[in-house]
One Martini backbone bead per residue (centre of mass of N, CA, C, O) as a GRO file, in nm:
protein
  114
    1UNK     BB    1   1.003   0.498  -0.733
    2UNK     BB    2   1.087   0.218  -0.519
    3UNK     BB    3   1.300  -0.002  -0.420
    4UNK     BB    4   1.236  -0.325  -0.267
    5UNK     BB    5   1.190  -0.517   0.010
    6UNK     BB    6   1.064  -0.772   0.163
    7UNK     BB    7   0.754  -0.738   0.350
    8UNK     BB    8   0.464  -0.747   0.526
    9UNK     BB    9   0.349  -0.476   0.437
   10UNK     BB   10   0.368  -0.516   0.125
   11UNK     BB   11   0.204  -0.771   0.113
   12UNK     BB   12  -0.059  -0.649   0.215
   13UNK     BB   13  -0.089  -0.439  -0.008
   14UNK     BB   14  -0.090  -0.629  -0.252
   15UNK     BB   15  -0.329  -0.802  -0.166
   16UNK     BB   16  -0.534  -0.573  -0.129
   17UNK     BB   17  -0.518  -0.476  -0.420
   18UNK     BB   18  -0.607  -0.731  -0.565
   19UNK     BB   19  -0.879  -0.761  -0.421
   20UNK     BB   20  -0.995  -0.485  -0.496
   21UNK     BB   21  -0.986  -0.513  -0.799
   22UNK     BB   22  -1.169  -0.765  -0.816
   23UNK     BB   23  -1.418  -0.659  -0.648
   24UNK     BB   24  -1.430  -0.390  -0.859
   25UNK     BB   25  -1.361  -0.449  -1.155
   26UNK     BB   26  -1.045  -0.359  -1.190
   27UNK     BB   27  -0.797  -0.272  -1.378
   28UNK     BB   28  -0.474  -0.188  -1.400
   29UNK     BB   29  -0.512   0.028  -1.618
   30UNK     BB   30  -0.737   0.184  -1.469
   31UNK     BB   31  -0.573   0.250  -1.220
   32UNK     BB   32  -0.355   0.413  -1.362
   33UNK     BB   33  -0.546   0.632  -1.460
   34UNK     BB   34  -0.667   0.720  -1.181
   35UNK     BB   35  -0.353   0.783  -1.074
   36UNK     BB   36  -0.156   0.880  -1.289
   37UNK     BB   37   0.004   0.617  -1.382
   38UNK     BB   38   0.221   0.380  -1.460
   39UNK     BB   39   0.160   0.070  -1.564
   40UNK     BB   40   0.432  -0.070  -1.495
   41UNK     BB   41   0.437   0.036  -1.205
   42UNK     BB   42   0.185  -0.108  -1.102
   43UNK     BB   43   0.288  -0.391  -1.157
   44UNK     BB   44   0.531  -0.362  -0.962
   45UNK     BB   45   0.367  -0.342  -0.707
   46UNK     BB   46   0.215  -0.612  -0.732
   47UNK     BB   47   0.510  -0.773  -0.762
   48UNK     BB   48   0.731  -0.625  -0.558
   49UNK     BB   49   0.948  -0.415  -0.691
   50UNK     BB   50   0.770  -0.170  -0.593
   51UNK     BB   51   0.675   0.147  -0.471
   52UNK     BB   52   0.491   0.398  -0.415
   53UNK     BB   53   0.464   0.699  -0.380
   54UNK     BB   54   0.326   0.890  -0.148
   55UNK     BB   55   0.101   1.033  -0.316
   56UNK     BB   56  -0.001   0.770  -0.447
   57UNK     BB   57  -0.068   0.620  -0.185
   58UNK     BB   58  -0.282   0.823  -0.100
   59UNK     BB   59  -0.466   0.793  -0.346
   60UNK     BB   60  -0.511   0.489  -0.309
   61UNK     BB   61  -0.645   0.505  -0.033
   62UNK     BB   62  -0.882   0.682  -0.125
   63UNK     BB   63  -0.989   0.501  -0.357
   64UNK     BB   64  -1.013   0.240  -0.139
   65UNK     BB   65  -1.107   0.334   0.146
   66UNK     BB   66  -0.839   0.197   0.304
   67UNK     BB   67  -0.761  -0.087   0.202
   68UNK     BB   68  -0.500   0.059   0.083
   69UNK     BB   69  -0.256   0.139   0.282
   70UNK     BB   70  -0.001   0.353   0.301
   71UNK     BB   71   0.162   0.223   0.548
   72UNK     BB   72   0.216  -0.061   0.389
   73UNK     BB   73   0.438   0.007   0.182
   74UNK     BB   74   0.616   0.201   0.392
   75UNK     BB   75   0.749   0.207   0.716
   76UNK     BB   76   0.738   0.539   0.765
   77UNK     BB   77   0.692   0.829   0.919
   78UNK     BB   78   0.575   0.988   0.669
   79UNK     BB   79   0.340   0.764   0.609
   80UNK     BB   80   0.188   0.843   0.893
   81UNK     BB   81   0.076   1.076   0.772
   82UNK     BB   82  -0.137   1.290   0.686
   83UNK     BB   83  -0.248   1.462   0.423
   84UNK     BB   84  -0.222   1.745   0.556
   85UNK     BB   85   0.072   1.711   0.648
   86UNK     BB   86   0.190   1.672   0.366
   87UNK     BB   87   0.092   1.939   0.242
   88UNK     BB   88   0.241   2.116   0.443
   89UNK     BB   89   0.526   2.020   0.369
   90UNK     BB   90   0.507   2.098   0.068
   91UNK     BB   91   0.458   2.400   0.111
   92UNK     BB   92   0.722   2.458   0.257
   93UNK     BB   93   0.916   2.355   0.028
   94UNK     BB   94   0.799   2.557  -0.198
   95UNK     BB   95   0.895   2.830  -0.031
   96UNK     BB   96   1.167   2.787  -0.101
   97UNK     BB   97   1.440   2.888  -0.231
   98UNK     BB   98   1.594   2.876  -0.515
   99UNK     BB   99   1.849   2.768  -0.673
  100UNK     BB  100   2.144   2.920  -0.844
  101UNK     BB  101   2.217   2.676  -1.007
  102UNK     BB  102   2.365   2.647  -1.348
  103UNK     BB  103   2.482   2.360  -1.328
  104UNK     BB  104   2.369   2.080  -1.494
  105UNK     BB  105   2.611   1.866  -1.405
  106UNK     BB  106   2.561   1.853  -1.076
  107UNK     BB  107   2.365   1.645  -1.092
  108UNK     BB  108   2.234   1.358  -1.004
  109UNK     BB  109   2.256   1.013  -1.095
  110UNK     BB  110   2.188   0.721  -1.158
  111UNK     BB  111   2.308   0.430  -1.147
  112UNK     BB  112   2.437   0.374  -1.475
  113UNK     BB  113   2.357   0.684  -1.618
  114UNK     BB  114   2.646   0.830  -1.716
   0.00000   0.00000   0.00000
């Protein structure tokens, strides 16, 4: 999940998600299960604290038949890609050789978690 600032795109997505949930009589916890997502994370999307990651946003768009569009969560060029284009990018990145770095302490940590 990514922390977000308020914009019209995310407001549209949040409203569309709430309407879709109500119209389809689906609870937030059921949505979390269907998306294999964390319940508190889904609540944070609905309340505008976070946006879903790209793959979850794609799953959400598919689940809602396009009602909750992936591109509305965060208007970045990568989220305007089709699912096939995203999978192609993922496949390319997974074919790259793994780093030989054995120093476990060299990885970055979130701010305040050191």
